[in-house]
mmCIF file of the N, C-alpha and C atoms, coordinates in Angstrom:
data_MODEL
# 
_entry.id   MODEL 
# 
loop_
_atom_site.group_PDB 
_atom_site.id 
_atom_site.type_symbol 
_atom_site.label_atom_id 
_atom_site.label_alt_id 
_atom_site.label_comp_id 
_atom_site.label_asym_id 
_atom_site.label_entity_id 
_atom_site.label_seq_id 
_atom_site.pdbx_PDB_ins_code 
_atom_site.Cartn_x 
_atom_site.Cartn_y 
_atom_site.Cartn_z 
_atom_site.occupancy 
_atom_site.B_iso_or_equiv 
_atom_site.pdbx_formal_charge 
_atom_site.auth_seq_id 
_atom_site.auth_comp_id 
_atom_site.auth_asym_id 
_atom_site.auth_atom_id 
_atom_site.pdbx_PDB_model_num 
ATOM 1   N N  . MET A 1 1  ? -12.735 0.326   -13.103 1.00 0.00 ? 1  MET A N  1 
ATOM 2   C CA . MET A 1 1  ? -11.378 -0.029  -12.697 1.00 0.00 ? 1  MET A CA 1 
ATOM 3   C C  . MET A 1 1  ? -11.093 0.591   -11.329 1.00 0.00 ? 1  MET A C  1 
ATOM 4   N N  . ARG A 1 2  ? -10.602 -0.231  -10.429 1.00 0.00 ? 2  ARG A N  1 
ATOM 5   C CA . ARG A 1 2  ? -10.293 0.227   -9.083  1.00 0.00 ? 2  ARG A CA 1 
ATOM 6   C C  . ARG A 1 2  ? -8.845  0.692   -8.986  1.00 0.00 ? 2  ARG A C  1 
ATOM 7   N N  . PHE A 1 3  ? -8.579  1.534   -7.990  1.00 0.00 ? 3  PHE A N  1 
ATOM 8   C CA . PHE A 1 3  ? -7.210  2.008   -7.756  1.00 0.00 ? 3  PHE A CA 1 
ATOM 9   C C  . PHE A 1 3  ? -6.299  0.831   -7.426  1.00 0.00 ? 3  PHE A C  1 
ATOM 10  N N  . ILE A 1 4  ? -6.718  0.006   -6.488  1.00 0.00 ? 4  ILE A N  1 
ATOM 11  C CA . ILE A 1 4  ? -6.010  -1.234  -6.156  1.00 0.00 ? 4  ILE A CA 1 
ATOM 12  C C  . ILE A 1 4  ? -7.043  -2.349  -6.179  1.00 0.00 ? 4  ILE A C  1 
ATOM 13  N N  . ASP A 1 5  ? -6.856  -3.290  -7.076  1.00 0.00 ? 5  ASP A N  1 
ATOM 14  C CA . ASP A 1 5  ? -7.780  -4.414  -7.206  1.00 0.00 ? 5  ASP A CA 1 
ATOM 15  C C  . ASP A 1 5  ? -7.133  -5.649  -6.577  1.00 0.00 ? 5  ASP A C  1 
ATOM 16  N N  . PRO A 1 6  ? -7.520  -6.018  -5.355  1.00 0.00 ? 6  PRO A N  1 
ATOM 17  C CA . PRO A 1 6  ? -6.867  -7.152  -4.694  1.00 0.00 ? 6  PRO A CA 1 
ATOM 18  C C  . PRO A 1 6  ? -7.105  -8.490  -5.387  1.00 0.00 ? 6  PRO A C  1 
ATOM 19  N N  . ASP A 1 7  ? -8.043  -8.546  -6.330  1.00 0.00 ? 7  ASP A N  1 
ATOM 20  C CA . ASP A 1 7  ? -8.301  -9.792  -7.053  1.00 0.00 ? 7  ASP A CA 1 
ATOM 21  C C  . ASP A 1 7  ? -7.431  -9.949  -8.297  1.00 0.00 ? 7  ASP A C  1 
ATOM 22  N N  . HIS A 1 8  ? -6.615  -8.941  -8.614  1.00 0.00 ? 8  HIS A N  1 
ATOM 23  C CA . HIS A 1 8  ? -5.716  -9.048  -9.765  1.00 0.00 ? 8  HIS A CA 1 
ATOM 24  C C  . HIS A 1 8  ? -4.672  -10.132 -9.470  1.00 0.00 ? 8  HIS A C  1 
ATOM 25  N N  . PRO A 1 9  ? -4.306  -10.929 -10.469 1.00 0.00 ? 9  PRO A N  1 
ATOM 26  C CA . PRO A 1 9  ? -3.349  -12.025 -10.240 1.00 0.00 ? 9  PRO A CA 1 
ATOM 27  C C  . PRO A 1 9  ? -2.002  -11.571 -9.666  1.00 0.00 ? 9  PRO A C  1 
ATOM 28  N N  . PHE A 1 10 ? -1.607  -10.327 -9.924  1.00 0.00 ? 10 PHE A N  1 
ATOM 29  C CA . PHE A 1 10 ? -0.337  -9.822  -9.399  1.00 0.00 ? 10 PHE A CA 1 
ATOM 30  C C  . PHE A 1 10 ? -0.309  -9.846  -7.872  1.00 0.00 ? 10 PHE A C  1 
ATOM 31  N N  . TYR A 1 11 ? -1.456  -9.629  -7.233  1.00 0.00 ? 11 TYR A N  1 
ATOM 32  C CA . TYR A 1 11 ? -1.536  -9.556  -5.774  1.00 0.00 ? 11 TYR A CA 1 
ATOM 33  C C  . TYR A 1 11 ? -1.863  -10.902 -5.129  1.00 0.00 ? 11 TYR A C  1 
ATOM 34  N N  . ARG A 1 12 ? -1.777  -11.979 -5.848  1.00 0.00 ? 12 ARG A N  1 
ATOM 35  C CA . ARG A 1 12 ? -2.136  -13.291 -5.312  1.00 0.00 ? 12 ARG A CA 1 
ATOM 36  C C  . ARG A 1 12 ? -1.191  -13.720 -4.185  1.00 0.00 ? 12 ARG A C  1 
ATOM 37  N N  . ARG A 1 13 ? 0.100   -13.435 -4.347  1.00 0.00 ? 13 ARG A N  1 
ATOM 38  C CA . ARG A 1 13 ? 1.082   -13.851 -3.339  1.00 0.00 ? 13 ARG A CA 1 
ATOM 39  C C  . ARG A 1 13 ? 1.099   -12.861 -2.171  1.00 0.00 ? 13 ARG A C  1 
ATOM 40  N N  . ALA A 1 14 ? 1.134   -13.397 -0.971  1.00 0.00 ? 14 ALA A N  1 
ATOM 41  C CA . ALA A 1 14 ? 1.087   -12.558 0.237   1.00 0.00 ? 14 ALA A CA 1 
ATOM 42  C C  . ALA A 1 14 ? 2.305   -11.651 0.350   1.00 0.00 ? 14 ALA A C  1 
ATOM 43  N N  . TRP A 1 15 ? 3.483   -12.119 -0.044  1.00 0.00 ? 15 TRP A N  1 
ATOM 44  C CA . TRP A 1 15 ? 4.674   -11.290 0.105   1.00 0.00 ? 15 TRP A CA 1 
ATOM 45  C C  . TRP A 1 15 ? 4.614   -10.058 -0.782  1.00 0.00 ? 15 TRP A C  1 
ATOM 46  N N  . VAL A 1 16 ? 3.944   -10.143 -1.928  1.00 0.00 ? 16 VAL A N  1 
ATOM 47  C CA . VAL A 1 16 ? 3.798   -8.982  -2.808  1.00 0.00 ? 16 VAL A CA 1 
ATOM 48  C C  . VAL A 1 16 ? 2.903   -7.943  -2.143  1.00 0.00 ? 16 VAL A C  1 
ATOM 49  N N  . ARG A 1 17 ? 1.811   -8.398  -1.541  1.00 0.00 ? 17 ARG A N  1 
ATOM 50  C CA . ARG A 1 17 ? 0.905   -7.469  -0.857  1.00 0.00 ? 17 ARG A CA 1 
ATOM 51  C C  . ARG A 1 17 ? 1.609   -6.777  0.302   1.00 0.00 ? 17 ARG A C  1 
ATOM 52  N N  . TRP A 1 18 ? 2.379   -7.532  1.084   1.00 0.00 ? 18 TRP A N  1 
ATOM 53  C CA . TRP A 1 18 ? 3.107   -6.949  2.202   1.00 0.00 ? 18 TRP A CA 1 
ATOM 54  C C  . TRP A 1 18 ? 4.207   -6.004  1.714   1.00 0.00 ? 18 TRP A C  1 
ATOM 55  N N  . ALA A 1 19 ? 4.915   -6.374  0.658   1.00 0.00 ? 19 ALA A N  1 
ATOM 56  C CA . ALA A 1 19 ? 6.009   -5.538  0.154   1.00 0.00 ? 19 ALA A CA 1 
ATOM 57  C C  . ALA A 1 19 ? 5.498   -4.183  -0.325  1.00 0.00 ? 19 ALA A C  1 
ATOM 58  N N  . ILE A 1 20 ? 4.391   -4.168  -1.046  1.00 0.00 ? 20 ILE A N  1 
ATOM 59  C CA . ILE A 1 20 ? 3.832   -2.908  -1.535  1.00 0.00 ? 20 ILE A CA 1 
ATOM 60  C C  . ILE A 1 20 ? 3.415   -2.025  -0.369  1.00 0.00 ? 20 ILE A C  1 
ATOM 61  N N  . THR A 1 21 ? 2.753   -2.615  0.602   1.00 0.00 ? 21 THR A N  1 
ATOM 62  C CA . THR A 1 21 ? 2.293   -1.845  1.761   1.00 0.00 ? 21 THR A CA 1 
ATOM 63  C C  . THR A 1 21 ? 3.470   -1.294  2.558   1.00 0.00 ? 21 THR A C  1 
ATOM 64  N N  . LEU A 1 22 ? 4.440   -2.132  2.865   1.00 0.00 ? 22 LEU A N  1 
ATOM 65  C CA . LEU A 1 22 ? 5.581   -1.686  3.664   1.00 0.00 ? 22 LEU A CA 1 
ATOM 66  C C  . LEU A 1 22 ? 6.450   -0.685  2.916   1.00 0.00 ? 22 LEU A C  1 
ATOM 67  N N  . PHE A 1 23 ? 6.578   -0.842  1.608   1.00 0.00 ? 23 PHE A N  1 
ATOM 68  C CA . PHE A 1 23 ? 7.371   0.105   0.833   1.00 0.00 ? 23 PHE A CA 1 
ATOM 69  C C  . PHE A 1 23 ? 6.749   1.493   0.860   1.00 0.00 ? 23 PHE A C  1 
ATOM 70  N N  . THR A 1 24 ? 5.444   1.576   0.619   1.00 0.00 ? 24 THR A N  1 
ATOM 71  C CA . THR A 1 24 ? 4.808   2.895   0.588   1.00 0.00 ? 24 THR A CA 1 
ATOM 72  C C  . THR A 1 24 ? 4.808   3.547   1.972   1.00 0.00 ? 24 THR A C  1 
ATOM 73  N N  . LEU A 1 25 ? 4.561   2.773   3.025   1.00 0.00 ? 25 LEU A N  1 
ATOM 74  C CA . LEU A 1 25 ? 4.596   3.352   4.369   1.00 0.00 ? 25 LEU A CA 1 
ATOM 75  C C  . LEU A 1 25 ? 6.026   3.721   4.776   1.00 0.00 ? 25 LEU A C  1 
ATOM 76  N N  . GLY A 1 26 ? 6.987   2.922   4.362   1.00 0.00 ? 26 GLY A N  1 
ATOM 77  C CA . GLY A 1 26 ? 8.387   3.256   4.613   1.00 0.00 ? 26 GLY A CA 1 
ATOM 78  C C  . GLY A 1 26 ? 8.816   4.508   3.881   1.00 0.00 ? 26 GLY A C  1 
ATOM 79  N N  . TRP A 1 27 ? 8.349   4.655   2.658   1.00 0.00 ? 27 TRP A N  1 
ATOM 80  C CA . TRP A 1 27 ? 8.679   5.846   1.886   1.00 0.00 ? 27 TRP A CA 1 
ATOM 81  C C  . TRP A 1 27 ? 8.052   7.087   2.523   1.00 0.00 ? 27 TRP A C  1 
ATOM 82  N N  . ALA A 1 28 ? 6.852   6.946   3.061   1.00 0.00 ? 28 ALA A N  1 
ATOM 83  C CA . ALA A 1 28 ? 6.212   8.060   3.773   1.00 0.00 ? 28 ALA A CA 1 
ATOM 84  C C  . ALA A 1 28 ? 7.049   8.459   4.986   1.00 0.00 ? 28 ALA A C  1 
ATOM 85  N N  . THR A 1 29 ? 7.551   7.478   5.715   1.00 0.00 ? 29 THR A N  1 
ATOM 86  C CA . THR A 1 29 ? 8.401   7.760   6.872   1.00 0.00 ? 29 THR A CA 1 
ATOM 87  C C  . THR A 1 29 ? 9.669   8.485   6.449   1.00 0.00 ? 29 THR A C  1 
ATOM 88  N N  . LEU A 1 30 ? 10.266  8.054   5.360   1.00 0.00 ? 30 LEU A N  1 
ATOM 89  C CA . LEU A 1 30 ? 11.463  8.713   4.837   1.00 0.00 ? 30 LEU A CA 1 
ATOM 90  C C  . LEU A 1 30 ? 11.168  10.163  4.479   1.00 0.00 ? 30 LEU A C  1 
ATOM 91  N N  . GLU A 1 31 ? 10.059  10.405  3.799   1.00 0.00 ? 31 GLU A N  1 
ATOM 92  C CA . GLU A 1 31 ? 9.714   11.767  3.400   1.00 0.00 ? 31 GLU A CA 1 
ATOM 93  C C  . GLU A 1 31 ? 9.486   12.661  4.618   1.00 0.00 ? 31 GLU A C  1 
ATOM 94  N N  . PHE A 1 32 ? 8.797   12.146  5.629   1.00 0.00 ? 32 PHE A N  1 
ATOM 95  C CA . PHE A 1 32 ? 8.597   12.935  6.851   1.00 0.00 ? 32 PHE A CA 1 
ATOM 96  C C  . PHE A 1 32 ? 9.927   13.230  7.535   1.00 0.00 ? 32 PHE A C  1 
ATOM 97  N N  . SER A 1 33 ? 10.825  12.253  7.562   1.00 0.00 ? 33 SER A N  1 
ATOM 98  C CA . SER A 1 33 ? 12.114  12.455  8.226   1.00 0.00 ? 33 SER A CA 1 
ATOM 99  C C  . SER A 1 33 ? 13.001  13.440  7.470   1.00 0.00 ? 33 SER A C  1 
ATOM 100 N N  . MET A 1 34 ? 12.774  13.594  6.173   1.00 0.00 ? 34 MET A N  1 
ATOM 101 C CA . MET A 1 34 ? 13.547  14.540  5.369   1.00 0.00 ? 34 MET A CA 1 
ATOM 102 C C  . MET A 1 34 ? 12.895  15.920  5.324   1.00 0.00 ? 34 MET A C  1 
ATOM 103 N N  . GLY A 1 35 ? 11.806  16.103  6.062   1.00 0.00 ? 35 GLY A N  1 
ATOM 104 C CA . GLY A 1 35 ? 11.160  17.411  6.130   1.00 0.00 ? 35 GLY A CA 1 
ATOM 105 C C  . GLY A 1 35 ? 10.234  17.715  4.976   1.00 0.00 ? 35 GLY A C  1 
ATOM 106 N N  . GLU A 1 36 ? 9.670   16.700  4.359   1.00 0.00 ? 36 GLU A N  1 
ATOM 107 C CA . GLU A 1 36 ? 8.745   16.866  3.237   1.00 0.00 ? 36 GLU A CA 1 
ATOM 108 C C  . GLU A 1 36 ? 7.372   16.326  3.617   1.00 0.00 ? 36 GLU A C  1 
ATOM 109 N N  . PRO A 1 37 ? 6.586   17.104  4.368   1.00 0.00 ? 37 PRO A N  1 
ATOM 110 C CA . PRO A 1 37 ? 5.304   16.577  4.844   1.00 0.00 ? 37 PRO A CA 1 
ATOM 111 C C  . PRO A 1 37 ? 4.285   16.330  3.735   1.00 0.00 ? 37 PRO A C  1 
ATOM 112 N N  . GLY A 1 38 ? 4.334   17.082  2.658   1.00 0.00 ? 38 GLY A N  1 
ATOM 113 C CA . GLY A 1 38 ? 3.385   16.868  1.559   1.00 0.00 ? 38 GLY A CA 1 
ATOM 114 C C  . GLY A 1 38 ? 3.532   15.489  0.938   1.00 0.00 ? 38 GLY A C  1 
ATOM 115 N N  . TRP A 1 39 ? 4.774   15.141  0.614   1.00 0.00 ? 39 TRP A N  1 
ATOM 116 C CA . TRP A 1 39 ? 5.024   13.814  0.046   1.00 0.00 ? 39 TRP A CA 1 
ATOM 117 C C  . TRP A 1 39 ? 4.771   12.722  1.073   1.00 0.00 ? 39 TRP A C  1 
ATOM 118 N N  . GLY A 1 40 ? 5.082   13.020  2.332   1.00 0.00 ? 40 GLY A N  1 
ATOM 119 C CA . GLY A 1 40 ? 4.828   12.048  3.390   1.00 0.00 ? 40 GLY A CA 1 
ATOM 120 C C  . GLY A 1 40 ? 3.353   11.735  3.537   1.00 0.00 ? 40 GLY A C  1 
ATOM 121 N N  . ILE A 1 41 ? 2.527   12.772  3.461   1.00 0.00 ? 41 ILE A N  1 
ATOM 122 C CA . ILE A 1 41 ? 1.079   12.565  3.542   1.00 0.00 ? 41 ILE A CA 1 
ATOM 123 C C  . ILE A 1 41 ? 0.592   11.775  2.335   1.00 0.00 ? 41 ILE A C  1 
ATOM 124 N N  . LEU A 1 42 ? 1.096   12.110  1.149   1.00 0.00 ? 42 LEU A N  1 
ATOM 125 C CA . LEU A 1 42 ? 0.680   11.411  -0.071  1.00 0.00 ? 42 LEU A CA 1 
ATOM 126 C C  . LEU A 1 42 ? 1.015   9.921   0.007   1.00 0.00 ? 42 LEU A C  1 
ATOM 127 N N  . PHE A 1 43 ? 2.268   9.606   0.318   1.00 0.00 ? 43 PHE A N  1 
ATOM 128 C CA . PHE A 1 43 ? 2.669   8.197   0.377   1.00 0.00 ? 43 PHE A CA 1 
ATOM 129 C C  . PHE A 1 43 ? 2.047   7.486   1.573   1.00 0.00 ? 43 PHE A C  1 
ATOM 130 N N  . GLY A 1 44 ? 1.819   8.216   2.661   1.00 0.00 ? 44 GLY A N  1 
ATOM 131 C CA . GLY A 1 44 ? 1.129   7.623   3.802   1.00 0.00 ? 44 GLY A CA 1 
ATOM 132 C C  . GLY A 1 44 ? -0.300  7.242   3.462   1.00 0.00 ? 44 GLY A C  1 
ATOM 133 N N  . ALA A 1 45 ? -0.968  8.106   2.692   1.00 0.00 ? 45 ALA A N  1 
ATOM 134 C CA . ALA A 1 45 ? -2.343  7.802   2.273   1.00 0.00 ? 45 ALA A CA 1 
ATOM 135 C C  . ALA A 1 45 ? -2.372  6.598   1.338   1.00 0.00 ? 45 ALA A C  1 
ATOM 136 N N  . VAL A 1 46 ? -1.439  6.551   0.403   1.00 0.00 ? 46 VAL A N  1 
ATOM 137 C CA . VAL A 1 46 ? -1.371  5.397   -0.505  1.00 0.00 ? 46 VAL A CA 1 
ATOM 138 C C  . VAL A 1 46 ? -1.071  4.127   0.286   1.00 0.00 ? 46 VAL A C  1 
ATOM 139 N N  . GLY A 1 47 ? -0.173  4.219   1.255   1.00 0.00 ? 47 GLY A N  1 
ATOM 140 C CA . GLY A 1 47 ? 0.136   3.069   2.095   1.00 0.00 ? 47 GLY A CA 1 
ATOM 141 C C  . GLY A 1 47 ? -1.051  2.615   2.929   1.00 0.00 ? 47 GLY A C  1 
ATOM 142 N N  . ALA A 1 48 ? -1.830  3.578   3.428   1.00 0.00 ? 48 ALA A N  1 
ATOM 143 C CA . ALA A 1 48 ? -3.016  3.227   4.215   1.00 0.00 ? 48 ALA A CA 1 
ATOM 144 C C  . ALA A 1 48 ? -4.060  2.531   3.350   1.00 0.00 ? 48 ALA A C  1 
ATOM 145 N N  . VAL A 1 49 ? -4.267  3.041   2.135   1.00 0.00 ? 49 VAL A N  1 
ATOM 146 C CA . VAL A 1 49 ? -5.219  2.406   1.217   1.00 0.00 ? 49 VAL A CA 1 
ATOM 147 C C  . VAL A 1 49 ? -4.718  1.014   0.835   1.00 0.00 ? 49 VAL A C  1 
ATOM 148 N N  . ALA A 1 50 ? -3.419  0.895   0.565   1.00 0.00 ? 50 ALA A N  1 
ATOM 149 C CA . ALA A 1 50 ? -2.853  -0.413  0.218   1.00 0.00 ? 50 ALA A CA 1 
ATOM 150 C C  . ALA A 1 50 ? -3.001  -1.393  1.378   1.00 0.00 ? 50 ALA A C  1 
ATOM 151 N N  . ALA A 1 51 ? -2.755  -0.936  2.601   1.00 0.00 ? 51 ALA A N  1 
ATOM 152 C CA . ALA A 1 51 ? -2.901  -1.816  3.763   1.00 0.00 ? 51 ALA A CA 1 
ATOM 153 C C  . ALA A 1 51 ? -4.341  -2.286  3.904   1.00 0.00 ? 51 ALA A C  1 
ATOM 154 N N  . TYR A 1 52 ? -5.272  -1.375  3.727   1.00 0.00 ? 52 TYR A N  1 
ATOM 155 C CA . TYR A 1 52 ? -6.678  -1.756  3.862   1.00 0.00 ? 52 TYR A CA 1 
ATOM 156 C C  . TYR A 1 52 ? -7.095  -2.731  2.764   1.00 0.00 ? 52 TYR A C  1 
ATOM 157 N N  . LYS A 1 53 ? -6.807  -2.371  1.500   1.00 0.00 ? 53 LYS A N  1 
ATOM 158 C CA . LYS A 1 53 ? -7.272  -3.184  0.373   1.00 0.00 ? 53 LYS A CA 1 
ATOM 159 C C  . LYS A 1 53 ? -6.525  -4.511  0.257   1.00 0.00 ? 53 LYS A C  1 
ATOM 160 N N  . LEU A 1 54 ? -5.212  -4.500  0.483   1.00 0.00 ? 54 LEU A N  1 
ATOM 161 C CA . LEU A 1 54 ? -4.414  -5.696  0.235   1.00 0.00 ? 54 LEU A CA 1 
ATOM 162 C C  . LEU A 1 54 ? -4.268  -6.601  1.452   1.00 0.00 ? 54 LEU A C  1 
ATOM 163 N N  . LEU A 1 55 ? -4.257  -6.026  2.660   1.00 0.00 ? 55 LEU A N  1 
ATOM 164 C CA . LEU A 1 55 ? -4.019  -6.844  3.849   1.00 0.00 ? 55 LEU A CA 1 
ATOM 165 C C  . LEU A 1 55 ? -5.290  -7.118  4.640   1.00 0.00 ? 55 LEU A C  1 
ATOM 166 N N  . ILE A 1 56 ? -6.126  -6.104  4.805   1.00 0.00 ? 56 ILE A N  1 
ATOM 167 C CA . ILE A 1 56 ? -7.334  -6.292  5.612   1.00 0.00 ? 56 ILE A CA 1 
ATOM 168 C C  . ILE A 1 56 ? -8.435  -6.950  4.787   1.00 0.00 ? 56 ILE A C  1 
ATOM 169 N N  . VAL A 1 57 ? -8.769  -6.344  3.637   1.00 0.00 ? 57 VAL A N  1 
ATOM 170 C CA . VAL A 1 57 ? -9.810  -6.925  2.777   1.00 0.00 ? 57 VAL A CA 1 
ATOM 171 C C  . VAL A 1 57 ? -9.249  -8.145  2.054   1.00 0.00 ? 57 VAL A C  1 
ATOM 172 N N  . GLY A 1 58 ? -8.120  -7.976  1.388   1.00 0.00 ? 58 GLY A N  1 
ATOM 173 C CA . GLY A 1 58 ? -7.457  -9.077  0.700   1.00 0.00 ? 58 GLY A CA 1 
ATOM 174 C C  . GLY A 1 58 ? -8.225  -9.585  -0.505  1.00 0.00 ? 58 GLY A C  1 
ATOM 175 N N  . PRO A 1 59 ? -7.626  -10.516 -1.228  1.00 0.00 ? 59 PRO A N  1 
ATOM 176 C CA . PRO A 1 59 ? -8.296  -11.083 -2.399  1.00 0.00 ? 59 PRO A CA 1 
ATOM 177 C C  . PRO A 1 59 ? -9.465  -11.972 -1.992  1.00 0.00 ? 59 PRO A C  1 
ATOM 178 N N  . SER A 1 60 ? -10.484 -11.976 -2.823  1.00 0.00 ? 60 SER A N  1 
ATOM 179 C CA . SER A 1 60 ? -11.640 -12.832 -2.545  1.00 0.00 ? 60 SER A CA 1 
ATOM 180 C C  . SER A 1 60 ? -11.299 -14.282 -2.894  1.00 0.00 ? 60 SER A C  1 
ATOM 181 N N  . ASP A 1 61 ? -12.022 -15.182 -2.317  1.00 0.00 ? 61 ASP A N  1 
ATOM 182 C CA . ASP A 1 61 ? -11.806 -16.613 -2.572  1.00 0.00 ? 61 ASP A CA 1 
ATOM 183 C C  . ASP A 1 61 ? -12.714 -17.066 -3.702  1.00 0.00 ? 61 ASP A C  1 
ATOM 184 N N  . LYS A 1 62 ? -12.256 -16.850 -4.915  1.00 0.00 ? 62 LYS A N  1 
ATOM 185 C CA . LYS A 1 62 ? -13.053 -17.230 -6.092  1.00 0.00 ? 62 LYS A CA 1 
ATOM 186 C C  . LYS A 1 62 ? -12.776 -18.658 -6.447  1.00 0.00 ? 62 LYS A C  1 
# 
């Protein structure tokens, strides 16, 4: 089982993939702006992984 599986039916729609990525990166920005670098790094890392897996790699064409 992968952390983020871009082939799961939930991620089929492009707006869902973008929403997850933008939400996590936005939340990281919020945490950094509130002076919480630990949470900012955590959510930034999750956002980076989501961007790579969901937007760059994306679902395979099965």
